[in-house]
C-alpha positions in Angstrom: -31.7 17.5 -30.8 -28.8 15.4 -29.1 -29.6 12.2 -27.9 -27.4 9.4 -26.2 -28.1 5.3 -26.3 -26.0 3.4 -24.1 -26.0 -0.3 -24.7 -23.4 -2.8 -22.8 -21.7 0.2 -21.2 -21.0 2.4 -24.0 -22.9 5.2 -24.3 -23.0 6.7 -28.2 -23.8 10.3 -28.6 -26.1 10.9 -31.3 -24.8 14.1 -32.5 -21.3 13.0 -33.0 -22.6 9.8 -35.0 -24.7 12.8 -37.2 -21.5 15.0 -37.5 -20.4 11.7 -39.3 -18.1 9.8 -37.0 -19.0 7.2 -34.3 -17.4 8.6 -30.8 -17.6 5.7 -28.2 -17.7 7.0 -24.7 -16.6 4.5 -22.3 -19.0 4.0 -19.0 -17.9 2.3 -15.8 -18.7 -0.9 -16.6 -16.7 -0.9 -19.8 -13.6 -3.4 -19.7 -11.8 -0.7 -21.4 -12.4 2.9 -19.9 -11.3 2.5 -16.3 -7.7 1.6 -17.6 -7.6 4.7 -19.7 -9.1 6.8 -16.3 -6.0 5.0 -14.8 -3.4 5.5 -17.2 -4.4 8.9 -17.7 -4.5 9.9 -13.9 -1.8 8.2 -13.2 0.7 10.1 -15.4 -0.9 13.7 -14.2 0.0 12.7 -10.5 3.5 11.6 -11.7 3.8 15.1 -13.5 2.6 16.7 -10.5 4.9 15.1 -7.9 8.1 15.0 -10.2 8.1 18.5 -10.3 7.1 19.1 -7.1 10.7 17.9 -6.0 12.9 18.1 -9.1 14.3 21.7 -7.8 15.5 20.8 -4.9 18.2 18.7 -6.1 18.5 21.4 -9.2 18.1 24.4 -7.2 22.4 25.1 -7.1 21.9 25.1 -10.6 19.4 27.1 -11.1 20.7 30.0 -8.7 23.6 29.8 -10.8 22.0 30.1 -13.6 20.2 33.4 -12.6 23.5 34.5 -10.8 22.6 34.2 -7.2 23.9 32.8 -4.2 21.1 30.8 -2.1 22.9 31.3 1.0 23.6 34.9 1.0 21.0 36.0 3.8 19.6 38.7 1.0 18.6 35.5 -1.0 16.9 33.2 1.5 13.7 33.9 1.2 14.1 33.1 -2.7 15.1 29.9 -1.5 12.6 29.0 1.1 9.8 29.8 -1.6 11.4 27.9 -4.3 11.8 24.8 -2.0 8.0 25.3 -0.5 5.9 27.4 -2.8 4.8 25.0 -5.0 3.5 22.6 -1.8 2.3 25.2 -0.5 0.3 26.0 -2.9 -1.1 23.0 -3.8 -2.0 22.2 -0.3 -4.1 25.5 -0.3 -6.0 24.8 -3.0 -6.7 21.2 -3.6 -10.0 21.3 -1.6 -11.4 24.0 -3.6 -11.0 22.5 -6.6 -11.8 19.4 -5.4 -15.4 21.2 -4.7 -15.6 22.9 -8.2 -14.8 19.3 -9.3 -18.1 18.0 -7.8 -19.8 21.1 -8.9 -18.9 21.4 -12.3 -17.2 18.2 -13.4 -13.9 16.3 -12.0 -12.6 15.6 -15.5 -13.1 19.2 -16.8 -11.3 20.5 -13.5 -8.5 17.8 -14.5 -8.0 18.9 -18.0 -7.7 22.5 -17.1 -5.3 21.6 -14.4 -2.7 19.9 -17.2 -3.2 22.8 -19.5 -2.4 25.2 -16.3 0.3 22.9 -15.3 2.1 22.8 -18.9 1.7 26.4 -19.7 3.5 26.8 -16.2 6.5 24.6 -17.1 6.9 26.5 -20.7 7.1 30.0 -18.8 9.5 28.6 -16.4 12.1 27.1 -19.0 12.0 30.5 -20.7 13.0 32.4 -17.5 14.2 35.9 -19.5 15.6 37.5 -16.2 18.3 37.1 -13.5 19.1 38.1 -10.5 16.4 39.1 -7.9 13.8 39.4 -11.7 14.9 36.2 -12.1 13.8 34.3 -9.0 10.8 36.0 -8.8 9.5 35.3 -12.0 10.7 31.6 -11.3 8.7 31.7 -8.0 5.6 32.9 -9.7 5.5 30.7 -12.4 6.0 27.8 -9.7 3.1 29.0 -7.9 1.2 29.0 -10.9 2.3 25.3 -11.3 1.4 24.6 -8.3 -2.4 25.4 -9.0 -2.5 23.2 -12.0 -0.9 20.7 -9.5 -3.6 21.0 -7.0 -6.3 20.8 -10.1 -4.1 17.2 -10.9 -4.5 16.2 -7.3 -7.9 17.2 -6.5 -9.1 15.1 -9.3 -7.1 11.8 -10.1 -8.5 10.1 -7.1 -12.0 10.7 -7.6 -12.0 10.1 -11.1 -10.7 6.8 -10.5 -12.9 6.0 -7.6 -15.7 7.0 -10.2 -14.3 4.5 -12.9 -13.8 1.6 -10.7 -16.0 -0.7 -9.0 -15.6 -0.9 -5.3 -13.8 -4.2 -5.3 -10.7 -2.8 -7.6 -10.7 0.3 -6.0 -7.7 -0.5 -3.6 -5.8 -1.7 -6.5 -6.4 1.0 -8.9 -5.9 3.8 -6.4 -2.4 2.0 -5.2 -0.9 2.2 -8.6 -2.1 6.0 -8.7 -0.2 6.5 -5.4 2.5 4.7 -6.1 3.1 6.8 -9.0 2.7 10.0 -6.7 4.7 9.4 -3.9 7.5 7.7 -6.0 7.6 10.9 -8.1 8.7 12.8 -5.6 11.9 10.2 -5.6 12.1 10.0 -9.3 12.4 13.9 -9.5 15.6 14.0 -7.3 17.2 11.6 -9.8 15.8 13.5 -13.1 16.6 16.9 -11.4 20.1 16.0 -10.8 20.7 14.7 -14.4 19.1 17.2 -16.0 20.8 20.0 -13.8 24.1 19.0 -14.8 23.0 19.5 -18.1 21.1 22.8 -18.8 19.2 24.3 -15.6 16.3 25.2 -17.8 16.1 21.7 -18.9 14.8 21.0 -15.3 12.1 22.6 -16.4 11.9 21.3 -20.0 10.7 17.7 -18.7 7.0 19.3 -17.9 6.7 20.3 -21.6 6.5 17.2 -23.5 4.6 15.3 -20.7 2.2 18.0 -20.2 1.2 18.6 -23.6 0.8 14.8 -24.7 -1.4 14.3 -20.9 -3.6 17.4 -21.9 -4.2 16.1 -25.7 -4.9 12.7 -24.1 -7.1 13.4 -21.0 -9.3 15.9 -23.1 -9.9 13.0 -25.8 -10.2 10.1 -23.6 -11.8 11.3 -20.3 -15.4 11.6 -19.5 -17.7 12.3 -16.8 -18.9 9.5 -14.7 -19.7 10.5 -11.5 -22.7 12.8 -9.8 -22.5 16.4 -10.1 -23.9 18.5 -7.1 -24.6 22.1 -8.7 -24.3 24.7 -6.1 -23.6 28.3 -5.3 -19.8 28.0 -4.4 -18.8 28.8 -0.8 -16.7 31.8 -0.9 -16.7 32.6 2.7 -15.4 29.0 3.4 -13.3 29.1 0.3 -11.5 32.3 1.8 -11.4 31.3 5.3 -9.7 28.0 4.5 -7.3 29.6 2.1 -6.3 32.2 4.1 -5.5 29.9 7.2 -3.7 27.2 5.4 -1.9 29.9 3.6 -1.0 31.7 6.9 -0.2 28.2 8.6 1.9 26.8 6.6 3.7 30.1 5.6 4.6 30.3 9.3 5.8 26.9 9.5 8.1 27.6 6.6 10.0 30.7 7.9 9.9 29.1 11.4 13.1 27.2 10.5 15.2 30.9 10.0 17.0 32.2 13.0 15.3 35.0 15.3 17.5 36.9 17.3 19.7 35.1 19.5 17.8 32.0 18.8 18.5 29.5 16.0 14.8 29.0 14.8 11.9 31.3 14.6 9.4 29.3 16.9 9.8 32.7 19.4 9.4 35.0 16.7 6.2 36.8 17.9 5.3 37.1 13.7 5.6 33.4 13.4 3.5 32.7 16.7 1.2 35.2 16.1 0.7 34.1 12.2 0.2 30.7 13.9 -2.8 31.9 16.3 -4.2 33.7 13.3 -4.4 30.5 10.9 -5.6 28.1 13.7 -8.3 31.1 14.3 -9.5 31.2 10.5 -9.5 27.4 10.3 -11.7 27.1 13.3 -13.9 30.0 11.6 -14.0 28.1 8.4 -15.4 24.8 10.2 -18.4 26.9 11.9 -18.9 28.3 8.4 -19.5 25.1 6.9 -21.9 24.1 9.5 -24.2 27.2 8.9 -24.2 27.6 4.8 -26.5 25.3 3.0 -23.3 24.0 0.1 -20.2 24.3 2.3 -16.6 23.8 0.4 -16.3 20.7 2.4 -19.2 19.2 4.4 -17.4 19.1 7.9 -19.7 16.1 8.9 -18.0 13.9 6.6 -15.3 13.7 9.7 -18.2 11.9 11.3 -17.5 8.9 9.0 -15.3 6.9 10.8 -13.6 5.4 8.1 -13.2 8.9 6.4 -12.2 10.7 9.7 -9.9 7.8 10.9 -8.2 7.1 7.6 -7.4 11.1 7.0 -6.0 11.2 10.7 -3.8 8.0 9.6 -2.8 10.0 6.4 -1.7 13.2 8.2 0.5 11.5 10.9 2.1 9.4 8.1 2.6 12.8 6.0 3.8 14.2 9.4 6.2 11.2 10.2 7.5 10.8 6.4 7.6 14.2 5.0 10.7 15.7 6.3 12.6 12.4 6.2 13.4 12.9 2.5 15.3 15.8 3.3 17.4 14.4 6.6 18.2 11.6 4.3 19.6 13.8 1.5 21.4 16.5 4.2 22.9 12.9 5.8 24.0 11.7 2.3 25.2 14.7 0.8 26.6 16.6 4.1 28.6 13.5 6.0 28.5 10.1 3.9 29.2 10.9 0.3 32.1 13.5 1.1 33.3 10.7 3.6 33.2 8.5 0.8 35.3 10.7 -1.8 32.7 12.3 -3.3 32.8 16.1 -3.9 30.2 18.4 -2.3 29.4 19.6 -6.0 28.6 16.1 -7.0 26.8 14.7 -4.1 23.1 16.0 -4.8 23.2 13.6 -7.8 24.6 11.0 -6.2 22.0 11.2 -3.3 19.5 10.5 -5.5 20.6 7.7 -6.9 21.6 6.1 -3.6 17.9 6.4 -2.4 16.4 4.5 -5.0 16.0 1.4 -2.8 13.1 3.7 -0.8 11.3 4.4 -4.3 11.6 0.8 -5.5 10.0 -0.7 -2.1 7.2 2.0 -2.8 6.8 0.7 -5.8 7.0 -2.7 -5.3 4.3 -2.9 -2.4 1.6 -0.3 -3.8 0.0 -1.8 -6.3 0.0 -5.1 -4.5 -1.0 -3.8 -0.9 -3.5 -1.7 -2.6 -5.4 -5.3 -4.5 -5.0 -7.3 -1.4 -7.0 -5.0 0.5 -9.7 -5.1 -1.9 -9.8 -8.9 -1.0 -8.9 -8.8 2.7 -9.5 -5.4 4.3 -7.7 -2.4 4.4 -6.8 -2.7 8.4 -4.0 -5.2 8.2 -2.1 -3.4 5.8 -2.4 0.1 7.0 -1.2 -1.1 10.5 1.4 -3.3 9.2 2.4 -0.4 6.5 2.7 2.1 9.5 4.4 -0.4 11.9 6.9 -1.2 9.4 8.0 2.6 8.6 8.1 2.9 12.8 10.7 -0.3 13.0 12.7 1.5 10.0 12.9 4.9 11.6 14.0 3.0 14.9 16.7 0.9 13.2 18.2 4.1 10.9 18.7 5.9 14.4 20.7 3.0 15.4 23.1 3.2 12.1 26.4 5.2 12.7 26.8 8.1 10.8 29.6 6.7 8.6 27.1 3.4 8.0 27.6 0.5 5.7 25.4 1.1 2.3 23.8 -2.4 2.3 22.2 -1.4 5.6 21.2 1.8 4.7 19.6 0.6 1.5 17.9 -2.4 3.2 16.4 0.1 5.4 15.3 2.9 3.2 13.8 0.5 1.0 12.1 -1.4 3.9 10.7 2.2 4.8 9.5 2.4 1.3 7.9 -1.2 1.2 5.8 0.1 4.8 5.0 3.3 2.8 3.4 1.5 -0.2 1.8 -0.7 2.1 -0.5 1.9 4.1 -0.7 4.3 1.4 -2.9 2.4 -1.3 -5.5 1.1 1.5 -5.6 4.1 3.4 -6.6 6.2 0.1 -9.5 3.4 -0.7 -10.7 4.0 2.3 -11.0 7.5 2.1 -12.2 7.8 -1.2 -14.6 4.8 -0.8 -16.5 6.3 2.3 -18.1 9.1 1.4 -20.9 9.6 -1.3 -20.6 9.6 -4.8 -21.2 13.2 -5.2 -18.7 14.3 -2.6 -15.4 12.7 -3.9 -13.8 15.4 -5.5 -14.2 17.1 -1.8 -13.0 14.0 -0.2 -10.2 13.7 -2.4 -9.2 17.4 -1.7 -8.8 16.7 1.9 -6.8 13.6 1.6 -4.7 15.5 -0.9 -4.5 18.7 1.4 -3.8 16.5 4.7 -1.2 15.3 2.8 0.4 18.2 1.5 -0.1 20.4 4.4 1.4 17.2 6.8 4.4 17.4 4.5 5.1 20.9 5.1 4.3 20.4 8.7 7.0 17.5 8.6 9.6 19.7 7.3 9.2 22.5 9.6 9.4 20.4 12.6 12.5 18.1 11.4 14.3 20.7 10.4 13.3 22.8 13.4 14.6 19.9 15.6 17.6 19.5 14.0 18.5 23.1 14.1 17.8 23.1 17.7 19.8 20.0 18.3 22.9 21.5 16.4 22.5 24.5 18.1 23.6 22.9 21.5 26.3 21.1 20.5 27.9 21.9 17.0 29.3 25.6 18.1 31.6 24.5 20.8 33.0 21.2 18.1 33.1 23.8 14.9 35.1 26.5 17.1 37.6 23.9 18.2 37.6 22.4 15.1 38.6 25.5 12.9 41.5 26.8 16.0 43.0 23.6 15.4 43.5 23.9 11.8 44.9 27.4 12.2 41.8 29.4 11.7 41.9 33.1 14.1 39.7 32.3 17.1 37.9 35.6 16.7 36.8 34.3 12.8 36.9 30.5 14.5 34.1 32.2 17.2 32.2 34.3 14.6 31.9 31.4 12.0 30.6 28.7 14.9 28.0 31.1 16.1 26.3 31.5 12.9 22.9 29.9 12.7 23.5 26.1 11.9 20.6 26.6 9.3 23.2 27.7 7.1 25.3 24.7 7.1 22.3 22.4 6.8 21.0 24.5 3.7 24.7 24.4 2.3 25.0 20.8 2.9 21.4 20.1 1.1 22.5 22.5 -1.9 25.6 20.6 -2.5 28.0 23.5 -1.2 31.3 22.8 1.1 29.6 24.4 4.1 33.2 25.6 5.5 34.1 27.1 2.1 31.2 29.2 2.4 31.0 29.9 5.9 34.8 31.1 5.7 35.1 32.4 2.0 33.7 36.0 2.9 36.0 36.5 6.0 39.0 35.5 3.8 40.2 33.3 6.5 41.4 30.5 3.9 43.9 33.0 2.9 45.7 33.3 6.3 49.3 32.1 6.7 48.8 28.9 8.8 45.2 28.1 7.8 45.4 24.7 6.6 42.4 25.6 3.7 42.9 22.6 1.6 42.3 20.4 4.6 39.2 22.7 6.0 37.6 22.7 2.3 38.2 18.7 1.8 35.8 16.0 1.7 36.4 15.3 5.2 36.9 18.1 7.7 33.0 19.0 7.6 31.6 15.6 7.9 33.5 14.7 10.5 32.9 17.7 12.4 29.5 17.4 12.1 28.7 14.1 12.3 28.4 13.6 15.9 26.1 16.6 16.6 24.3 15.5 13.1 23.8 12.3 14.8 22.4 13.6 17.8 19.7 15.9 16.0 18.9 12.6 14.0 18.1 10.7 16.6 15.5 13.2 18.1 14.0 13.6 14.5 13.7 10.1 13.9 12.3 9.2 16.9 9.3 11.6 16.5 8.7 10.1 13.0 8.6 6.5 14.5 6.2 8.4 17.2 4.1 9.9 14.3 3.8 6.0 12.9 2.7 4.3 15.8 -0.1 6.4 16.5 -0.8 6.1 12.7 -0.9 2.4 13.0 -3.0 2.8 16.2 -5.7 5.0 14.5 -5.6 3.1 10.9 -6.6 0.0 13.7 -9.4 1.8 14.8 -11.0 2.5 11.7 -13.2 0.0 10.0 -11.7 -2.3 8.0 -13.1 -3.2 4.8 -15.3 -1.6 2.4 -18.0 -2.9 0.5 -20.4 -0.8 -1.8 -21.3 3.1 -1.4 -22.0 4.6 1.8 -25.9 5.1 2.7 -27.0 8.2 4.2 -29.5 9.2 6.9 -32.7 10.5 6.1 -32.0 13.8 6.5 -29.6 13.3 3.6 -26.3 13.7 5.2 -23.7 10.9 4.9 -23.9 8.0 7.2 -24.5 4.0 7.7 -26.1 1.2 9.3 -27.9 2.3 12.6 -27.0 5.6 14.2 -23.4 5.4 13.4 -22.1 7.4 10.6 -19.9 5.0 8.5 -19.5 3.4 5.1 -20.8 -0.5 5.3 -17.1 -2.1 6.5 -16.7 -5.8 7.4 -14.1 -5.6 10.7 -13.5 -9.3 9.6 -11.2 -9.4 7.1 -12.0 -12.2 4.5 -15.5 -12.0 5.8 
């Protein structure tokens, strides 16, 4: 019989001792274990987020490697799924894996996530096919990798919350969340560097880190959290999964043209899918209120801290999620070419020029998390949102051909605001629920982040495309004819849906070369091909329409941040200890309000 003795925060498995060696399992109170848990889970979320964004910059090299043109209309679905598939799958599955972690062990799910992620990275790096088969292989394994990423996302914050006392969770979750968000920007830089060498190297990076993380987590992490054994809520799982999948897929396809419209927001398929998805999500909420062991206890949202903090996190994700794409297009399609960079080199340089945002996040996250442990979350969550709102307004006021020093300062401050907000917000979410439901809470937080990011990308791209559709055709048609392009060809190119130009700029292609190449217009006598395909023609042509669209996009982002600041202000400001429960066992708090014990007065 195996016995476990616990002495001064260390539990010793007598079975392991009898086997010939002493194996110590560090408990919550041991000074070493919490740092091991933080280090490993931070590596896990860093790996997951780096691989989420690493393909963005690498897509041109990847598509060249498998012999496809990503701008060919027949290949647009491949492009969209390479861009969004990983994020969509992660968003759909995190609540499910969070609940499994509550039932069967968070560390067990987390370890499985490392294994799945690493296997997928190996498969991605050895794609044996080309053309459409190669694209389908990559998309399929990116989906599998998204499953592994969902396991890592769902469990990491819960493992940290289990390991750290309440007065240190803000700091610990700050470090973890800084790694998560910074990874999305680090992935851009790594992707740009590795794709210059070999497109397969983009996926190699996940293999050694995945193997290291797998071995390390299996040897070092142990279950500390409370388990809640129960039957799995299959009805809730299916309705939530289908609902999120349908909604996010509809949003992904909404940026494509439909008929005479520059986007698909008028498409019956997109609108019908959105209606179906919302209906399924509403049905999910009804099911969760009826079943004995729900996938997600929706009554958790009666806890003001949990509900308001998640709402603020969703608003932040909607406001910031698409920002990365807009800044990349701004740099790659306009600013970098105007400053002498070839279109082919712009993906790498855009990652470098966006580094100040990553630095700001890295500096602010741990500090804000630590300070919020002592002074309460409210001032930091509100202040971070307000700072991001101000920077969005300031970015709109910049000219398209900006002074980089001012641009760098603004994106640094935006990253700083994101770091100031994220760590305290995450700590509030994770500290406001019963210990046995932290996995589900972590899944909800990650779902809101991923779904908000997907929604943001769809909204930002749609607003930009609609703005360009109103002004770009006239400017492009006139500009092409001035350079000798026949009027018929110029009109045809000018009426091409603007999403093609955006994707071309995003992928590091010269949009004019891609648009005029199939027509052979560049070879016509009198056509100034050198000027048309040079560094300055397209940036100068699109700069006015783009800035008009950018003003709408960033104004919407600023509004999201202001709403998030107000939501954060309305949430309780400081947490202390574990949530209490109502007499019927549902999560709640003192008196008649369902909330974790918060002291609103900072510093009290």
